[in-house]
MARSERO-974049 format. One record per residue (C-alpha): residue in one letter; x, y, z. Coordinates in Angstrom, 2 decimals. Example, Ala and Ser with C-alpha at 12.3 -4.5 7.8 and 13.67 -1.06 7.14 Angstrom:
2
VOMI; a; 12.30; -4.50; 7.80
VOMI; s; 13.67; -1.06; 7.14
***
This chain:
329
VOMI; m; -19.79; -47.43; -53.25
VOMI; h; -23.01; -48.77; -54.71
VOMI; v; -22.05; -50.64; -57.97
VOMI; d; -25.04; -48.89; -59.79
VOMI; v; -23.67; -45.33; -58.92
VOMI; l; -20.25; -46.58; -60.42
VOMI; l; -22.09; -48.10; -63.47
VOMI; n; -24.41; -45.46; -64.17
VOMI; n; -21.62; -43.08; -64.48
VOMI; l; -19.62; -45.58; -66.27
VOMI; l; -22.66; -46.19; -68.99
VOMI; n; -23.16; -42.43; -69.27
VOMI; p; -23.13; -41.14; -72.87
VOMI; t; -20.69; -38.76; -72.21
VOMI; i; -18.24; -41.05; -70.32
VOMI; l; -18.61; -43.43; -72.95
VOMI; f; -17.41; -41.09; -75.66
VOMI; f; -14.37; -40.30; -73.67
VOMI; f; -13.78; -44.29; -73.54
VOMI; l; -14.38; -44.16; -77.60
VOMI; g; -11.35; -41.42; -77.61
VOMI; l; -9.26; -43.92; -75.94
VOMI; l; -9.85; -46.58; -78.22
VOMI; v; -9.30; -44.20; -80.99
VOMI; v; -5.76; -44.02; -79.95
VOMI; v; -5.77; -47.98; -79.56
VOMI; i; -6.82; -48.91; -82.80
VOMI; q; -4.75; -46.26; -84.55
VOMI; s; -7.81; -44.87; -86.13
VOMI; d; -7.26; -41.56; -87.85
VOMI; l; -10.68; -39.79; -86.46
VOMI; s; -9.30; -36.22; -84.74
VOMI; i; -10.89; -33.30; -83.54
VOMI; p; -9.75; -30.53; -85.61
VOMI; q; -8.05; -27.87; -83.03
VOMI; p; -10.66; -24.88; -83.76
VOMI; i; -13.68; -27.23; -83.04
VOMI; s; -11.91; -28.26; -79.97
VOMI; r; -11.13; -24.86; -78.70
VOMI; f; -14.96; -23.89; -79.61
VOMI; l; -16.27; -26.68; -77.79
VOMI; s; -14.10; -25.86; -74.54
VOMI; y; -15.36; -22.14; -74.82
VOMI; y; -18.70; -23.07; -75.20
VOMI; l; -18.92; -25.67; -72.17
VOMI; l; -17.48; -22.49; -70.05
VOMI; l; -19.65; -19.80; -71.25
VOMI; s; -22.59; -21.93; -70.50
VOMI; i; -21.68; -22.90; -66.99
VOMI; g; -20.49; -19.42; -66.35
VOMI; l; -23.78; -17.92; -67.52
VOMI; k; -25.88; -20.19; -65.61
VOMI; g; -23.66; -19.96; -62.73
VOMI; g; -24.07; -16.07; -62.63
VOMI; a; -27.67; -16.36; -62.83
VOMI; e; -28.36; -18.66; -60.20
VOMI; l; -26.22; -16.33; -57.67
VOMI; a; -28.28; -13.55; -58.92
VOMI; h; -31.12; -15.33; -57.73
VOMI; s; -29.92; -16.76; -54.45
VOMI; g; -27.77; -13.72; -53.13
VOMI; l; -24.56; -13.70; -51.54
VOMI; t; -24.59; -15.47; -48.13
VOMI; p; -22.13; -16.11; -45.28
VOMI; a; -22.23; -19.87; -46.37
VOMI; i; -20.85; -18.75; -49.78
VOMI; y; -17.93; -16.76; -48.32
VOMI; q; -17.12; -19.83; -46.28
VOMI; v; -17.16; -21.98; -49.58
VOMI; l; -15.14; -19.61; -51.51
VOMI; g; -12.61; -19.13; -48.67
VOMI; i; -12.18; -22.98; -48.34
VOMI; a; -11.31; -23.00; -52.12
VOMI; v; -8.84; -20.30; -51.91
VOMI; l; -6.89; -21.94; -49.05
VOMI; m; -6.89; -25.30; -50.61
VOMI; s; -5.37; -23.56; -54.08
VOMI; i; -2.79; -22.16; -51.76
VOMI; l; -2.04; -25.23; -49.20
VOMI; v; -2.27; -27.92; -51.86
VOMI; p; 0.90; -26.84; -54.22
VOMI; l; 2.61; -26.15; -50.79
VOMI; y; 2.83; -29.57; -49.61
VOMI; s; 2.73; -31.16; -53.04
VOMI; f; 5.99; -29.06; -53.90
VOMI; f; 7.69; -30.98; -50.60
VOMI; i; 6.49; -34.27; -51.57
VOMI; l; 7.55; -33.82; -55.15
VOMI; k; 10.81; -32.63; -54.43
VOMI; r; 11.92; -35.69; -52.67
VOMI; r; 12.28; -37.33; -56.15
VOMI; l; 12.03; -34.53; -58.53
VOMI; n; 13.93; -31.36; -59.42
VOMI; i; 13.02; -27.88; -58.39
VOMI; f; 11.32; -26.91; -61.67
VOMI; d; 9.37; -30.22; -62.29
VOMI; s; 8.46; -30.40; -58.62
VOMI; a; 7.00; -26.42; -58.56
VOMI; a; 5.46; -27.11; -62.00
VOMI; v; 3.71; -30.34; -61.03
VOMI; a; 2.40; -28.52; -57.56
VOMI; a; 0.77; -25.73; -59.54
VOMI; t; -0.95; -28.09; -61.73
VOMI; y; -2.49; -29.85; -58.74
VOMI; g; -3.25; -27.07; -56.95
VOMI; s; -5.28; -25.63; -59.64
VOMI; i; -8.17; -27.04; -61.23
VOMI; s; -9.61; -28.88; -64.27
VOMI; a; -12.43; -27.23; -65.48
VOMI; v; -13.49; -30.29; -67.73
VOMI; t; -13.76; -32.33; -64.46
VOMI; f; -16.03; -29.72; -63.09
VOMI; i; -18.18; -29.54; -65.57
VOMI; t; -18.72; -33.38; -65.66
VOMI; a; -19.22; -33.42; -62.09
VOMI; i; -22.27; -30.53; -63.01
VOMI; n; -23.61; -33.32; -65.55
VOMI; f; -23.33; -35.79; -62.96
VOMI; l; -25.10; -33.86; -60.17
VOMI; h; -28.19; -33.04; -63.02
VOMI; d; -28.67; -36.72; -63.79
VOMI; n; -28.58; -37.48; -60.01
VOMI; n; -31.31; -34.55; -59.43
VOMI; v; -28.86; -33.11; -56.87
VOMI; e; -29.07; -29.06; -56.44
VOMI; y; -25.74; -27.00; -56.46
VOMI; g; -25.20; -23.17; -55.94
VOMI; g; -24.28; -21.10; -59.08
VOMI; y; -21.61; -19.50; -56.99
VOMI; m; -19.38; -22.40; -57.53
VOMI; v; -18.34; -21.17; -60.48
VOMI; a; -16.75; -18.23; -59.10
VOMI; a; -14.80; -21.09; -56.75
VOMI; m; -13.51; -22.52; -59.82
VOMI; a; -12.27; -19.28; -61.25
VOMI; l; -10.79; -18.11; -57.96
VOMI; m; -8.72; -21.74; -57.37
VOMI; e; -6.93; -20.96; -60.88
VOMI; a; -4.09; -18.29; -60.18
VOMI; p; -3.33; -18.94; -56.52
VOMI; a; -1.76; -22.08; -57.42
VOMI; i; 0.28; -20.96; -60.37
VOMI; i; 1.70; -17.94; -58.13
VOMI; i; 2.72; -20.11; -55.29
VOMI; g; 4.59; -22.48; -57.76
VOMI; l; 6.27; -19.72; -58.97
VOMI; l; 7.44; -18.29; -55.57
VOMI; l; 8.59; -21.75; -54.58
VOMI; v; 10.89; -21.68; -57.57
VOMI; n; 12.29; -18.22; -56.65
VOMI; a; 12.60; -19.42; -53.38
VOMI; y; 14.93; -22.41; -54.05
VOMI; e; 16.76; -21.70; -57.24
VOMI; r; 18.34; -18.52; -56.02
VOMI; r; 20.24; -17.15; -59.27
VOMI; q; 20.70; -14.02; -61.37
VOMI; p; 18.52; -14.40; -64.21
VOMI; t; 20.19; -14.75; -67.67
VOMI; e; 19.31; -12.58; -70.85
VOMI; e; 17.13; -15.07; -72.18
VOMI; d; 15.25; -15.82; -68.84
VOMI; s; 14.47; -11.88; -69.36
VOMI; d; 13.67; -12.14; -72.60
VOMI; s; 10.74; -14.52; -71.81
VOMI; e; 9.84; -12.68; -68.31
VOMI; a; 11.00; -16.26; -66.93
VOMI; y; 10.55; -15.81; -63.09
VOMI; s; 8.61; -12.76; -63.15
VOMI; l; 5.65; -12.57; -60.86
VOMI; r; 4.31; -10.00; -62.95
VOMI; a; 4.45; -12.17; -66.20
VOMI; v; 2.69; -15.02; -64.46
VOMI; v; 0.00; -12.98; -62.35
VOMI; r; -0.99; -11.41; -65.72
VOMI; e; -0.99; -14.76; -67.59
VOMI; a; -3.38; -16.43; -64.96
VOMI; a; -5.51; -13.21; -65.15
VOMI; t; -5.86; -12.99; -69.08
VOMI; n; -6.25; -16.88; -69.45
VOMI; g; -8.66; -16.99; -71.95
VOMI; s; -10.51; -19.67; -70.12
VOMI; v; -10.51; -17.54; -67.27
VOMI; v; -11.82; -14.43; -68.78
VOMI; l; -14.59; -16.53; -70.60
VOMI; i; -15.90; -18.13; -67.20
VOMI; m; -15.78; -15.02; -64.93
VOMI; g; -17.23; -12.87; -67.87
VOMI; s; -20.20; -15.10; -68.65
VOMI; f; -20.60; -15.32; -64.96
VOMI; l; -20.65; -11.47; -64.56
VOMI; i; -23.22; -11.66; -67.47
VOMI; g; -25.67; -13.96; -66.18
VOMI; l; -25.46; -12.28; -62.65
VOMI; v; -26.65; -8.89; -63.99
VOMI; s; -28.97; -10.15; -66.79
VOMI; t; -32.75; -10.47; -66.34
VOMI; p; -34.16; -13.88; -65.51
VOMI; a; -36.26; -13.59; -69.21
VOMI; s; -33.10; -12.96; -71.28
VOMI; v; -30.99; -15.91; -69.61
VOMI; e; -34.03; -18.31; -70.34
VOMI; a; -34.13; -17.05; -74.02
VOMI; l; -30.57; -18.49; -74.05
VOMI; q; -31.53; -21.99; -73.08
VOMI; p; -31.68; -23.87; -76.12
VOMI; f; -28.11; -22.53; -76.81
VOMI; t; -26.46; -22.83; -73.24
VOMI; q; -28.76; -25.74; -71.87
VOMI; d; -30.86; -27.85; -74.62
VOMI; i; -27.51; -29.11; -76.59
VOMI; f; -25.10; -28.53; -73.53
VOMI; k; -24.76; -32.77; -72.97
VOMI; g; -24.24; -33.13; -76.53
VOMI; m; -21.47; -30.61; -76.86
VOMI; l; -19.85; -32.16; -73.36
VOMI; a; -20.07; -35.61; -75.21
VOMI; f; -18.19; -34.39; -78.34
VOMI; f; -15.80; -32.77; -76.41
VOMI; l; -14.90; -35.66; -74.18
VOMI; l; -14.27; -37.89; -77.22
VOMI; d; -11.58; -35.16; -77.79
VOMI; m; -10.09; -35.34; -74.26
VOMI; g; -10.34; -39.24; -74.57
VOMI; i; -8.13; -38.82; -77.72
VOMI; l; -5.59; -36.30; -76.01
VOMI; a; -5.43; -38.57; -73.18
VOMI; g; -4.68; -41.60; -74.96
VOMI; r; -1.93; -40.17; -76.65
VOMI; r; -0.34; -38.75; -73.59
VOMI; l; -0.16; -42.06; -72.04
VOMI; n; 2.34; -43.29; -74.17
VOMI; a; 4.61; -40.51; -72.62
VOMI; m; 3.37; -41.92; -69.01
VOMI; r; 5.20; -44.84; -69.58
VOMI; t; 8.60; -44.08; -68.57
VOMI; a; 7.42; -41.97; -65.74
VOMI; g; 7.76; -44.36; -63.03
VOMI; w; 5.76; -45.22; -60.25
VOMI; f; 6.02; -42.39; -58.07
VOMI; v; 4.50; -39.78; -60.51
VOMI; i; 1.84; -41.95; -61.43
VOMI; s; 0.63; -42.91; -57.60
VOMI; f; 1.23; -38.90; -56.78
VOMI; a; -1.28; -38.38; -59.65
VOMI; i; -3.84; -40.62; -58.21
VOMI; l; -3.10; -40.50; -54.48
VOMI; v; -2.77; -36.43; -53.98
VOMI; p; -6.44; -35.87; -55.41
VOMI; l; -7.74; -38.64; -53.25
VOMI; v; -6.30; -36.84; -49.84
VOMI; n; -7.52; -33.57; -51.26
VOMI; a; -11.11; -35.06; -51.50
VOMI; a; -10.66; -36.63; -48.24
VOMI; i; -9.95; -33.14; -47.04
VOMI; i; -12.69; -31.55; -48.64
VOMI; i; -15.42; -33.93; -47.75
VOMI; a; -14.53; -33.79; -43.92
VOMI; l; -14.74; -30.37; -44.04
VOMI; a; -17.89; -30.43; -45.94
VOMI; v; -19.50; -32.64; -43.06
VOMI; l; -17.87; -30.14; -40.37
VOMI; f; -19.15; -27.15; -41.91
VOMI; q; -22.42; -28.91; -42.95
VOMI; l; -22.52; -27.81; -46.66
VOMI; n; -24.96; -28.27; -49.52
VOMI; k; -24.21; -31.73; -50.79
VOMI; g; -24.07; -30.64; -54.54
VOMI; d; -21.83; -27.69; -53.46
VOMI; a; -19.94; -30.33; -51.67
VOMI; l; -19.39; -32.51; -54.62
VOMI; l; -18.43; -29.58; -56.78
VOMI; l; -15.67; -28.39; -54.13
VOMI; t; -14.49; -31.67; -53.88
VOMI; v; -13.82; -32.05; -57.50
VOMI; l; -12.28; -28.87; -57.68
VOMI; c; -9.72; -29.79; -55.07
VOMI; a; -9.03; -33.26; -56.43
VOMI; s; -8.66; -31.88; -60.12
VOMI; a; -5.41; -30.67; -61.90
VOMI; s; -5.20; -28.45; -64.43
VOMI; y; -3.79; -29.14; -67.91
VOMI; i; -4.76; -26.10; -69.76
VOMI; a; -4.23; -22.98; -67.49
VOMI; v; -0.99; -24.28; -65.52
VOMI; p; 0.74; -25.45; -68.94
VOMI; a; 0.26; -21.93; -70.17
VOMI; a; 1.78; -20.25; -67.46
VOMI; m; 4.69; -22.43; -66.85
VOMI; r; 5.85; -22.01; -70.35
VOMI; i; 6.54; -18.50; -69.42
VOMI; s; 7.31; -18.66; -65.78
VOMI; v; 9.46; -21.87; -65.55
VOMI; p; 10.49; -22.76; -69.01
VOMI; r; 12.85; -25.64; -67.75
VOMI; a; 10.13; -27.55; -66.08
VOMI; n; 9.06; -30.70; -68.28
VOMI; a; 5.88; -30.46; -69.72
VOMI; g; 5.77; -34.08; -70.61
VOMI; l; 5.50; -34.95; -67.12
VOMI; y; 2.98; -32.65; -65.78
VOMI; v; 0.61; -32.69; -68.59
VOMI; p; 0.14; -35.81; -68.75
VOMI; m; -0.26; -36.33; -64.96
VOMI; a; -3.06; -34.60; -65.23
VOMI; l; -4.85; -35.12; -68.63
VOMI; a; -3.60; -38.88; -68.80
VOMI; i; -4.00; -40.06; -65.49
VOMI; t; -5.87; -37.67; -62.95
VOMI; f; -8.55; -36.38; -65.25
VOMI; p; -9.76; -39.94; -66.32
VOMI; f; -9.93; -41.08; -62.63
VOMI; n; -11.80; -38.56; -61.60
VOMI; i; -14.41; -38.59; -64.20
VOMI; i; -14.73; -42.49; -64.19
VOMI; v; -14.27; -43.40; -60.57
VOMI; g; -13.48; -39.76; -58.36
VOMI; i; -16.66; -38.51; -59.23
VOMI; p; -19.22; -41.14; -58.19
VOMI; l; -16.93; -42.13; -55.28
VOMI; y; -16.57; -38.87; -53.90
VOMI; f; -20.59; -38.56; -54.31
VOMI; y; -20.86; -41.99; -52.37
VOMI; l; -18.91; -40.86; -49.56
VOMI; l; -20.89; -37.76; -49.32
VOMI; n; -24.09; -39.67; -49.26
VOMI; l; -22.54; -41.87; -46.39
VOMI; l; -21.43; -39.05; -43.96
VOMI; m; -24.34; -36.48; -45.02
VOMI; p; -27.15; -38.47; -45.25
***
């Protein structure tokens, strides 16, 4: 990988704000982002990306190539939790294995948004339909994780489980479908799809002009959260730490190979690679609290947020981009 590509990514102001968040934790500063503001920033980024994605798809239209990419995305969201579960089951219990597998089969919207920002900085075009790919990959991994628990832990549900709807496929499907992030990104995507170009352009001062500033502020918050979660990983052991880096790399290698095979657009290939190499720390934890309450959230959340997320935004994205440039000149 060319050093200048990595340096340009590391010296990008948005990424530097992530490091500032880590520094806040190291020096034990009292700087923090209030939860309502953090939630607003997250919703803003999803709204902006969804609206732009829908507008771009309305302009380009659906093609067989788009269906092909969407199919790969859904297939990976099913296969990744399956093979991850059997790897994890060798060292972890059934509940933790299923929760971690679902985490790595699902996606990180913030990593996806950071990759879009990276493409903008490098003047690389991508398809707006990739927003739909991101949304489609949220639910399958969660459902696969639940089905794996049910298959390996055969027992009669207790009254407590019944009250919490644990192990209920209906409950987890509903949670995945009505998750706020999924509703907002798909709702914005559909609004962009049906809106006129002039009306979408009128929102550009809000949805595009201030986008990078909002992303920098949000990554500052992510840096603070990741720094705090790193403490929880000190006793996790090298197995889960290695898994949190190696499995995303394996997933990325698979997608890069498929991108070369099917001759995907380079920007779309990077976004699909990032989606498959990322891990959820929002949607999956919310669903796992309902579906698999015995899974240890102190394991799968820090793995995704404190290891995989920083690895992808600092090293992964420029590495994947370099490999795609190397193989798809």
